[in-house]
MILUMMI-849060 format. One record per residue (C-alpha): residue number from 1; x, y, z. Coordinates in Angstrom, 1 decimal, padded with zeros to 4 digits. Layout:
BEGIN
NUM, X, Y, Z .
...
This chain:
BEGIN
1, 000.2, 000.0, 000.3 .
2, 000.8, 003.3, -000.6 .
3, 001.7, 004.1, 003.0 .
4, 001.9, 008.3, 002.5 .
5, -001.3, 008.7, 000.7 .
6, -002.6, 005.9, 002.4 .
7, -002.1, 007.8, 005.8 .
8, -003.5, 010.9, 004.5 .
9, -006.8, 010.0, 003.2 .
10, -007.3, 007.3, 005.8 .
11, -006.8, 010.0, 008.2 .
12, -009.2, 012.0, 006.4 .
13, -011.8, 009.0, 006.7 .
14, -010.9, 008.4, 010.3 .
15, -011.7, 012.3, 011.3 .
16, -015.5, 011.4, 009.7 .
17, -015.7, 008.2, 011.6 .
18, -014.4, 009.5, 014.9 .
19, -012.7, 012.7, 015.6 .
20, -015.3, 015.0, 014.5 .
21, -016.7, 018.0, 016.6 .
22, -020.4, 017.4, 017.5 .
23, -020.7, 014.7, 015.2 .
24, -022.6, 011.1, 015.5 .
25, -020.0, 008.4, 015.9 .
26, -019.6, 005.7, 013.4 .
27, -019.0, 003.0, 015.8 .
28, -022.5, 003.0, 016.8 .
29, -023.8, -000.3, 018.4 .
30, -020.4, 000.2, 021.0 .
31, -020.9, 002.3, 023.8 .
32, -019.4, 005.7, 024.0 .
33, -016.8, 006.5, 026.6 .
34, -018.0, 009.0, 028.6 .
35, -016.2, 012.4, 028.2 .
36, -016.6, 015.8, 029.8 .
37, -016.8, 018.7, 027.5 .
38, -014.9, 021.0, 029.6 .
39, -012.2, 023.3, 028.5 .
40, -009.0, 022.4, 030.3 .
41, -006.9, 025.6, 031.1 .
42, -003.9, 023.5, 032.1 .
43, -003.3, 023.7, 028.3 .
44, -001.0, 026.6, 029.3 .
45, 001.7, 023.7, 030.5 .
46, 000.8, 021.6, 027.4 .
47, 001.1, 018.3, 029.5 .
48, -001.2, 016.8, 031.9 .
49, -000.8, 013.8, 034.0 .
50, -002.5, 010.6, 033.3 .
51, -003.8, 008.6, 036.4 .
52, -000.8, 010.5, 038.4 .
53, 002.0, 009.3, 036.2 .
54, 004.2, 011.9, 035.2 .
55, 005.1, 012.2, 031.5 .
56, 008.7, 012.3, 030.8 .
57, 010.8, 014.5, 029.1 .
58, 012.5, 011.9, 026.6 .
59, 011.3, 008.6, 025.0 .
60, 012.2, 006.3, 022.2 .
61, 011.1, 005.5, 019.0 .
62, 012.1, 004.2, 015.4 .
63, 013.7, 005.9, 012.8 .
64, 014.3, 004.9, 009.4 .
65, 017.8, 006.0, 008.9 .
66, 018.6, 003.9, 005.7 .
67, 016.4, 002.5, 002.5 .
68, 016.5, -001.0, 002.8 .
69, 014.4, -003.9, 002.6 .
70, 016.3, -005.3, 005.4 .
71, 014.1, -003.6, 008.3 .
72, 017.1, -004.3, 011.0 .
73, 019.7, -002.4, 008.4 .
74, 017.1, 000.4, 007.7 .
75, 015.7, 001.3, 011.2 .
76, 017.3, 002.1, 014.3 .
77, 016.0, 003.0, 017.8 .
78, 016.4, 006.6, 019.2 .
79, 015.8, 008.7, 022.2 .
80, 014.2, 011.8, 021.4 .
81, 012.4, 014.6, 023.1 .
82, 008.4, 013.7, 024.1 .
83, 006.8, 016.1, 021.2 .
84, 004.7, 018.8, 022.5 .
85, 000.9, 018.7, 021.2 .
86, -000.1, 022.1, 019.1 .
87, -003.9, 023.6, 019.9 .
88, -006.0, 020.8, 017.8 .
89, -003.7, 017.8, 019.0 .
90, -003.5, 014.8, 021.3 .
91, -000.4, 013.4, 023.0 .
92, -001.1, 009.7, 023.5 .
93, 000.9, 007.3, 025.2 .
94, 001.0, 004.3, 022.5 .
95, 000.1, 001.1, 024.4 .
96, -000.1, -001.0, 021.4 .
97, 001.6, -000.7, 017.6 .
98, 000.4, -002.7, 014.9 .
99, 003.2, -004.4, 012.5 .
100, 002.2, -004.9, 008.9 .
101, 004.1, -006.5, 005.5 .
102, 004.1, -003.3, 004.4 .
103, 006.4, -001.7, 007.3 .
104, 009.3, -003.5, 004.9 .
105, 008.3, -001.6, 002.0 .
106, 008.0, 001.8, 004.0 .
107, 011.4, 001.3, 005.2 .
108, 012.9, 000.5, 001.7 .
109, 011.3, 003.8, 000.3 .
110, 008.9, 002.4, -002.3 .
111, 005.9, 004.4, -001.8 .
112, 007.4, 007.8, -002.1 .
113, 010.9, 008.3, -003.6 .
114, 010.6, 012.0, -002.7 .
115, 010.9, 011.1, 000.8 .
116, 014.4, 010.7, 002.4 .
117, 015.6, 009.4, 005.7 .
118, 015.9, 010.0, 008.4 .
119, 011.9, 009.7, 008.8 .
120, 009.6, 007.7, 011.2 .
121, 007.5, 004.5, 010.7 .
122, 004.8, 002.7, 012.3 .
123, 001.1, 002.7, 010.6 .
124, -001.1, 002.3, 013.6 .
125, -001.2, 002.8, 017.1 .
126, -003.5, 002.6, 020.2 .
127, -003.3, 004.4, 023.6 .
128, -004.5, 006.6, 025.8 .
129, -004.7, 010.4, 025.5 .
130, -002.0, 011.8, 028.2 .
131, -001.7, 015.4, 026.7 .
132, -003.9, 017.8, 024.5 .
133, -004.2, 021.2, 022.8 .
134, -007.1, 023.9, 023.7 .
135, -009.5, 023.3, 021.1 .
136, -008.6, 019.5, 021.0 .
137, -009.9, 019.6, 024.7 .
138, -013.7, 020.2, 023.4 .
139, -014.0, 016.5, 022.2 .
140, -011.2, 015.0, 024.3 .
141, -009.7, 014.7, 027.9 .
142, -006.9, 013.1, 029.3 .
143, -007.5, 009.3, 030.1 .
144, -009.6, 008.6, 026.7 .
145, -008.9, 005.7, 024.8 .
146, -008.0, 006.6, 021.3 .
147, -006.9, 004.5, 018.0 .
148, -004.9, 006.2, 015.0 .
149, -003.7, 005.7, 011.6 .
150, -000.3, 007.4, 010.9 .
151, 003.4, 007.1, 010.0 .
152, 004.8, 007.4, 013.8 .
153, 003.3, 004.6, 015.7 .
154, 006.5, 002.9, 016.3 .
155, 007.2, 005.4, 019.5 .
156, 006.4, 005.7, 022.9 .
157, 004.6, 008.9, 022.2 .
158, 002.7, 010.4, 019.2 .
159, 001.2, 013.7, 018.5 .
160, -002.0, 012.8, 016.8 .
161, -004.4, 015.6, 015.3 .
162, -007.6, 015.0, 017.5 .
163, -009.9, 015.1, 014.2 .
164, -008.1, 012.1, 012.7 .
165, -008.2, 010.1, 015.9 .
166, -010.8, 007.4, 016.6 .
167, -012.3, 007.2, 020.4 .
168, -013.0, 003.8, 021.1 .
169, -014.1, 002.0, 024.4 .
170, -011.0, 000.7, 025.7 .
171, -007.4, 000.4, 025.1 .
172, -007.8, -003.1, 023.5 .
173, -005.7, -004.3, 020.6 .
174, -008.6, -006.0, 019.0 .
175, -009.7, -002.4, 018.0 .
176, -006.4, -001.8, 016.2 .
177, -006.3, -004.8, 014.0 .
178, -009.3, -003.3, 012.4 .
179, -008.2, 000.0, 011.1 .
180, -006.2, -001.3, 007.9 .
181, -006.4, -004.9, 007.9 .
182, -010.3, -005.8, 008.5 .
183, -011.0, -002.4, 006.5 .
184, -008.9, -003.9, 003.5 .
185, -011.1, -007.0, 004.0 .
186, -014.4, -005.7, 004.1 .
187, -014.1, -003.1, 001.5 .
188, -012.0, -005.3, -000.9 .
189, -014.6, -008.0, -000.6 .
190, -017.7, -005.8, -001.2 .
191, -016.7, -003.5, -003.5 .
192, -014.6, -005.7, -005.8 .
193, -015.4, -009.2, -004.8 .
194, -019.2, -008.9, -005.7 .
195, -019.9, -012.0, -003.2 .
196, -022.9, -014.2, -003.9 .
197, -024.4, -016.7, -001.5 .
198, -023.1, -020.1, -002.6 .
199, -020.2, -018.7, -004.1 .
200, -017.0, -020.3, -003.5 .
201, -013.9, -017.8, -002.2 .
202, -009.8, -018.6, -001.7 .
203, -008.2, -016.7, 000.7 .
204, -004.4, -017.0, 000.7 .
205, -002.6, -016.6, 004.2 .
206, -005.9, -017.0, 005.5 .
207, -004.8, -017.0, 009.1 .
208, -002.9, -013.8, 009.0 .
209, -003.6, -010.2, 009.9 .
210, -006.1, -009.3, 007.0 .
211, -006.9, -013.2, 005.9 .
212, -009.0, -013.7, 009.1 .
213, -011.2, -010.7, 008.3 .
214, -011.6, -012.0, 004.5 .
215, -012.6, -015.7, 005.8 .
216, -015.1, -014.4, 008.3 .
217, -016.6, -011.8, 005.9 .
218, -016.9, -014.4, 003.0 .
219, -018.5, -017.1, 005.2 .
220, -021.5, -014.0, 006.3 .
221, -022.2, -013.5, 002.8 .
222, -023.0, -017.1, 002.4 .
223, -019.9, -018.7, 000.7 .
224, -017.9, -021.8, 001.1 .
225, -014.8, -020.5, 002.0 .
226, -011.0, -022.1, 001.1 .
227, -008.0, -020.7, 003.4 .
228, -004.2, -021.3, 002.7 .
229, -002.3, -021.6, 005.5 .
230, 000.9, -022.9, 007.0 .
231, 000.1, -025.3, 010.3 .
232, -002.2, -027.6, 011.6 .
233, -003.1, -025.1, 014.7 .
234, -003.3, -022.2, 011.9 .
235, -005.9, -024.9, 009.9 .
236, -007.8, -025.4, 013.3 .
237, -008.1, -021.5, 013.7 .
238, -009.7, -021.4, 010.5 .
239, -012.0, -023.7, 011.1 .
240, -012.9, -021.9, 014.2 .
241, -013.9, -019.0, 012.2 .
242, -016.0, -020.5, 009.6 .
243, -013.3, -021.7, 007.0 .
244, -014.8, -024.7, 005.3 .
245, -011.6, -026.2, 003.4 .
246, -008.2, -025.0, 005.3 .
247, -005.5, -026.1, 003.2 .
248, -001.9, -026.4, 005.1 .
249, 000.1, -026.0, 001.9 .
250, 003.4, -027.5, 003.7 .
251, 001.5, -030.8, 003.5 .
252, -000.9, -030.5, 000.8 .
253, -000.1, -029.5, -003.1 .
254, -002.4, -026.0, -003.1 .
255, -002.8, -026.5, -006.8 .
256, -003.5, -029.9, -007.1 .
257, -005.7, -030.2, -004.1 .
258, -007.7, -026.8, -005.7 .
259, -007.8, -028.7, -009.4 .
260, -009.3, -032.2, -007.1 .
261, -011.6, -030.6, -005.0 .
262, -012.7, -027.8, -007.0 .
263, -013.0, -028.8, -010.8 .
264, -015.4, -026.1, -011.6 .
265, -012.9, -023.7, -010.1 .
266, -013.3, -020.7, -007.4 .
267, -015.4, -017.6, -007.9 .
268, -013.1, -015.1, -005.9 .
269, -009.6, -015.3, -004.9 .
270, -008.4, -012.8, -002.1 .
271, -004.5, -012.8, -002.9 .
272, -001.9, -011.3, -000.5 .
273, 001.1, -013.7, -001.6 .
274, 002.2, -013.3, -005.0 .
275, 004.5, -015.5, -006.8 .
276, 003.9, -018.9, -007.5 .
277, 000.9, -018.7, -005.3 .
278, -000.6, -015.8, -007.4 .
279, 000.3, -018.4, -010.5 .
280, -002.1, -020.8, -008.7 .
281, -004.6, -018.6, -008.1 .
282, -004.9, -017.4, -011.6 .
283, -005.0, -021.0, -012.6 .
284, -007.9, -021.9, -010.2 .
285, -010.4, -019.1, -011.2 .
286, -014.0, -020.1, -012.4 .
287, -015.9, -018.7, -015.4 .
288, -016.4, -014.7, -014.4 .
289, -014.3, -015.5, -011.3 .
290, -012.6, -012.5, -009.7 .
291, -009.2, -012.1, -008.5 .
292, -008.2, -009.6, -005.9 .
293, -005.0, -008.8, -005.3 .
294, -004.2, -006.7, -002.3 .
295, -000.3, -007.4, -001.8 .
296, 002.9, -009.8, -002.3 .
297, 004.1, -010.1, 000.5 .
298, 006.5, -012.9, -000.8 .
299, 008.4, -010.5, -002.6 .
300, 008.8, -007.6, -000.3 .
301, 012.2, -008.5, 001.3 .
302, 013.9, -008.6, -002.1 .
303, 015.5, -006.1, -003.7 .
304, 013.0, -005.2, -006.2 .
305, 010.4, -005.9, -003.8 .
306, 008.4, -007.9, -006.7 .
307, 008.2, -011.7, -006.8 .
308, 008.4, -013.4, -010.1 .
309, 005.4, -014.0, -011.8 .
310, 005.1, -015.9, -015.1 .
311, 002.2, -013.9, -016.4 .
312, 002.8, -013.9, -020.3 .
313, -000.2, -016.2, -020.8 .
314, -002.4, -014.2, -018.3 .
315, -004.6, -012.2, -020.8 .
316, -005.2, -015.4, -022.7 .
317, -006.3, -016.8, -019.3 .
318, -008.6, -014.3, -018.3 .
319, -010.1, -014.1, -021.5 .
320, -010.7, -017.9, -022.2 .
321, -012.9, -017.8, -018.6 .
322, -014.4, -014.1, -018.9 .
323, -012.5, -013.8, -015.6 .
324, -010.9, -010.5, -014.0 .
325, -007.8, -009.7, -012.0 .
326, -008.1, -006.3, -009.8 .
327, -005.8, -004.8, -007.4 .
328, -007.0, -003.1, -004.3 .
329, -005.2, -000.3, -002.6 .
330, -007.6, 001.0, 000.6 .
331, -006.5, 005.0, -000.1 .
332, -008.5, 004.3, -003.6 .
333, -011.7, 003.7, -001.2 .
334, -011.7, 006.4, 001.2 .
335, -015.7, 006.9, 000.8 .
336, -015.9, 003.4, 002.3 .
337, -013.9, 003.7, 005.1 .
338, -016.8, 005.1, 007.4 .
339, -019.1, 002.5, 006.9 .
340, -016.6, -000.5, 007.2 .
341, -015.3, 000.9, 010.6 .
342, -019.0, 001.3, 011.7 .
343, -020.0, -002.2, 010.5 .
344, -017.1, -004.2, 011.7 .
345, -017.1, -002.3, 015.6 .
346, -020.9, -003.4, 015.5 .
347, -019.7, -006.7, 014.6 .
348, -017.3, -006.9, 017.3 .
349, -019.7, -005.2, 020.1 .
350, -022.1, -008.3, 019.5 .
351, -019.4, -010.9, 019.4 .
352, -019.8, -011.9, 015.5 .
353, -016.3, -010.7, 014.6 .
354, -013.2, -012.4, 015.8 .
355, -010.1, -010.1, 015.8 .
356, -007.3, -012.4, 016.5 .
357, -004.1, -011.0, 017.6 .
358, -000.7, -012.1, 018.0 .
359, 001.6, -010.8, 020.5 .
360, 004.6, -013.3, 019.9 .
361, 003.9, -015.5, 023.3 .
362, 005.2, -018.3, 021.4 .
363, 008.1, -016.3, 019.8 .
364, 011.5, -017.9, 020.6 .
365, 012.0, -014.8, 022.8 .
366, 008.6, -014.4, 024.2 .
367, 006.0, -011.8, 024.1 .
368, 006.8, -008.5, 021.8 .
369, 007.1, -005.8, 024.6 .
370, 008.8, -002.5, 024.0 .
371, 009.5, -000.7, 020.8 .
372, 013.1, -002.7, 020.9 .
373, 010.8, -006.2, 020.0 .
374, 009.4, -004.4, 016.9 .
375, 012.5, -005.9, 015.0 .
376, 011.4, -009.6, 016.4 .
377, 007.8, -009.1, 015.6 .
378, 008.8, -008.3, 011.7 .
379, 010.9, -011.2, 011.4 .
380, 008.2, -013.1, 012.7 .
381, 005.9, -012.0, 010.6 .
382, 007.9, -012.5, 007.6 .
383, 008.8, -016.1, 008.8 .
384, 005.1, -016.8, 008.5 .
385, 005.0, -017.8, 012.1 .
386, 002.2, -015.4, 013.3 .
387, -001.5, -016.5, 013.8 .
388, -003.9, -013.0, 013.4 .
389, -002.4, -009.5, 013.5 .
390, 000.9, -009.0, 014.9 .
391, 000.7, -006.5, 017.7 .
392, 003.7, -005.0, 019.8 .
393, 003.1, -003.8, 023.3 .
394, 004.8, -000.4, 023.5 .
395, 003.9, 000.1, 027.2 .
396, 002.2, -001.8, 029.8 .
397, -001.3, -000.8, 031.4 .
398, -000.7, 002.3, 033.6 .
399, -000.8, 001.9, 037.5 .
400, -003.2, 003.5, 039.3 .
401, -001.9, 005.2, 042.4 .
402, -005.2, 005.1, 044.2 .
403, -005.4, 003.2, 047.5 .
């Protein structure tokens, strides 16, 4: 995804979702956080304590110092001054940050060649408001839980425009999974999938951050869902969220399995792997099939960022089946974002949507806690070990000083 443009456009959509003054919150169905609409004159000092814990003068954040698809080579941890929120800004103490495949592309400078190092990184954050400007205090107060999408979430504290923040009921990492991963699946399948009851849908990397949502949305549409994964544990998870036919590609040949069990082909493919998997997906399309490309993670860590794909016969294959192959980038569907977020939040509140989070509890060095663990989390995801959305706990929960 083109992250700078995506950040600008999705943040604009987020401002419609949750940050507009006096507007109706799109997250209807979820009980809103109680807030006081009082101007806080302590803005003169810019900072306000949260539950009695003072804000330090310095913090850690990740910075891209060199353009490279090798995340460890491109990024470093730096200690900097905690930023000061402006009049319409919030200072968010980040509790959780999301890890995305596109973090590697961003660190390699593939999205905007005009941006030169050093620059911040990290697309999704969630935490508590610990400071705010005078104008921002008309809509938020210290202690409010917010989520946001930007380009500097890999930091202990981040300044976020109030109008671009999403108020949430509580600081839970499940809400973070919806900002990009959930929204991508929801909008792509609705706008490009054109799902119909009884159709067959193939989701690649189905147990990953966005794949888990594609499986559930396709099942809710009354489709028969096939999901690829890399372990029996993931296959079990996929069954638990409604996947009819998990395929563990480490023990089953994907192409042969699809040809044998689905001789008429699949109607819709939600594809994020690329390379040979994309080739299998093309060859497995049914007549009038629709293939949606949302990424190609298998090539992101290469020098070019693009996996090999034998596509010389692609026009013929699509023509013979009256099939289509379309790309999806969230920034091109900003007008759909509000409805998607509202729908997903309501489903989650009603227990009708699973938002699986992987904190790295089973990783070799343990849970992803602290900014330094982002490096491990990226490696973990690219090794295909994650089940659900990879999330780093930036800060532990604040401790109340009340007796």
